[in-house]
N, C-alpha and C positions, 0 to 999 in steps of 0.2 A: 586541679588534677586531670594529669594523661594518661592514656591508654594507648599500651603500643601496638598498633595494628600488625595485621598478618604479614605486608609485604615490610614492617620495620621500620616506619612513620607512626610518630607520632598522633595519636588524634585526642584531644579535648573530650574529659568525660560531661555528661550533662548534670544539671543538680538532681534530679528524678535517680539517674544511676549511683552516684555516691549514696542518696541516702537509702536506697534499697541495699548497697553494700552493707553500708552501717547495721541496717534492721538485721539482714538474715545475719552478719559477724554476732550480732550482738543475742539473737535470740537462741535462748537456753534449751537445753531437750527438754520434754515435758513427757512427764512419766505417766498421768492422766488420776484415772480413781482406778480401783479394785474392790468393789464392794458387794456384799454375800448375807444370803439370810442364814443364820447359821442358830443352831447348828446344820449343818448338810444332811443328817441323817440322822432321826431318834427314834423311839420305842416306846410309847406309851401305853396305860393302860386304859380299855376301854372305861368313860368318863372321867377319867381324869385332867387335872388342868398340866399345863406346861410353857415355855416361856418361848418365843423366838426371837432374836434377836438381827439389827439392821447394820452390819460390821463395814469401815471398811480396813481391809486384810492385812494392806502394806503399805507403807509409807510411798505417797507419790506424789500428784502435782497439788497445789495449794487450794482452799477454797474457803469458802465462809456461810457455804449455805449450800440446801439439796432442796430437793421435792421427790417425791416416791407413790405409788400405786403399787400397795400390795394387794392382790387375789386370794382366794381361799374357795374351798365349796364349805358351806354352811350346813349343808346332808350330812358333811362329816367334821365338821367343828365350830365351834361355839366362840365366836370373841367376846373376848369380857374386858372393857378399857378397864383403866384407872380414873380414881378424883382423885384431884382433879385431872387430865387427863394430859397436863404440861410433865406429871411423873414419867411419863413413857420417852421423856426425849433421855438419850444416852448422856454417859460420861463424857464423852468430847463434847458437844452443845453445853451440856451445863458447867465445864470447866471444872469437875470430879476429877478428870483424866489428861487435863487442858488446860491452856493457856486462857481459856476465853474465859468470859466475865460472867459468865452467868444471864445476863441478860438476849435474851432471843426472843426475833418474832415469829412465835409457831403457830401453826393451824392443822388441825384434823380434822376430819368428819369421815362418816362411812354411809354406804350400800351396803344394797342386801349383798353382797359378794364380796366388799371389797374396804380397802381404805385408802384416803387420800392423806400423806404427809408432806408438811413444808414445815421444814425449819431454819431461821437464819442470824446467822450473830448481828448480836448488834452493839459485838465490841470494835474500838477504834485502832485501826491498823494489827489485828490480829485475824489469825487465818489457820488451818486446819491443816495436817497432812496425813495423820490416823499415823500408825492402825487406832484403832478403840472403837466404840460401840457409839453408835449414831442413836437409834433409839428400839425397843421393846416393847415385843406382843405377847399378851396374855391370852391364854386360849383354854376352850374343856375341849374335849375329848368327845364324839357320840360314844353310848354303848355296842357300837356294831366292828366289828374285829372288819379293817377294810385298811389299804395304801392309800394318802393323800396325799395331796402336796401344797404347799406355798408359795407363792409366784413373784414376779416383780410383772405387771400386765404391761411394761415396758421396760426400756434402760433407764433407770433415773436417772434426772439430772443434776450436775454441781454447777456451783456458780464458786466466782471470786470477782466481789467487786461489780456485780451484774453482767459480767461477761461467762461465756460457760466454759466451762472447764472439760478439755477432752483430749485425749478418749476417756471413755466411762464402759469397765467390764463389770458385768454380773452375775451373781450365780444365785438359783433355786433353791429352795430344799424338799425331804422328802419324809414323812410324819407314816410309823406303822404305829395301826392302833391294834394293840392288841396281839398286832403282826410282825415276826422280826424283819427288818428290814436294812438293817447292819447296824452294829453300836456307835453311835452318835456321842461328840462330848457332852449329851443332858443324859446318854439314859445311865442309870447307875446297874451297878448288875448287885444282886444281894448278896455280898461278904468278901464284896472285895470294893475299893475305895481307893481313888489318890487326891490329895488336894494338895495344892501350890499356894507357895507366898513368899512373898509378897506379889499381889496380881493387878494390874501390869506391876511390873519388872525392869527398870533402867540397870539391871545383869546380872547376881547371881540372885537362884531363882528356888526355894527349897520345898521339895516336895514330901507330902506325909505320902506312905504307903501302906495301904490296910489291909490282909486277907483274915479272913475264920479259918482257914485249915494251911499247914502246912504243905506246900510243893514247888515244884517248878515255878519261877515269875520272870518276866520279860519285860521292860521299861524302855519305853520306846520317844522320843519326840519325834512329830512328822509337820508336816507344811500340811498347809490345807488342801493340797489336794494330793496329800498320804503318802507323801516321798517323804521316806528316813531322812533327819538331819542327824540324828547324834543317837548313838545306843547308850543307856546309860546303867546299863547292869541286864544281865541273866544268869540265873543260877538255881540252885535251893536254896531256901529260906525257910524259918517256922512263923508258922501262925503269929498274928500278931502286926504290931503296926511298926514302924521301923522310917529313917528320915534317909534323904535321895538329894545330893545335892548338885542342881543343875548349873554350873557356870555360865549359861548365856552363848555358850559355842558352841560349832561345826562339827564333826567328826575329823576334822581335820585340822581341830583348832583355831579355825578362824570364827567372829564374831557374827553371829547370825543374824541378816537384818532385821530392821524395828519391823515387829508385824505379828499375826498370830500365831500360834503353834497348837497343836495336840498332841498334850499327851497322854501316851497309850499304855497300859498294864494291860497284859495277858494271864491266867492261871487257871489252869482246871478245865481246858477251853474254855473259858471264857473273857469277855474283852470290856474295860471299863476305860472313860477318858474322859478328862478337864481340857479346859482352854487355857493357854496362858498367851498374855498379850507384852512382850517387849519392847520398850520403849527405846528410843533415839539416844 
């Protein structure tokens, strides 16, 4: 192969130059991994037990394993491990909502204020792209009203066949114990409920909306950044339950990307949410 110089003559390309050009031409754009502790905010009663999940929030680069260190304030929260701790693995890793074979190299340990998680698929030629749940953590709140945080001590590492997957972006979460910090997807409001089936879904999602009193209601689909993806209804409704269909499309009629969405029901000054995962 030859390369024309700036003077018009043809100069031979070296083998390393040719290899570099071919490598750059073949290299795909890498989307990386977006991971979050969810719900981003939730309010719980003093002494109550609750869950926080580690989730890939959008489809991205392929990976087959990860490790993460999650930290919390032991004066505000008590971590309650499952028995066996392998039950803490999310559906992406176990294959319940992915093509994974259910065989993993899973390690979990705790110290005073942190949990170390390592989970790697032992599935031949299988990788994951998300969205979906990687891990589940169960806590008990203290009896003292306060606001506390559950955080990644550092950005989690993701791997594919032993190589780092980059970039990785992460988001922490906030828990209000007897203190309102915003209504997260896991915070139920008495008299106001919304459920989604099937979940995860590859297309249509049926939402069951319940309210104990008649009144103005608004039902929206938001992304995890809180931006409105689709308004599914707004108006006066009688008390009781009704079903609403979401076809998985945004306000412009385009299929929403695979990822995690927050279906938000507002009525009478209260708001409740549920998470919906759209698959490819």
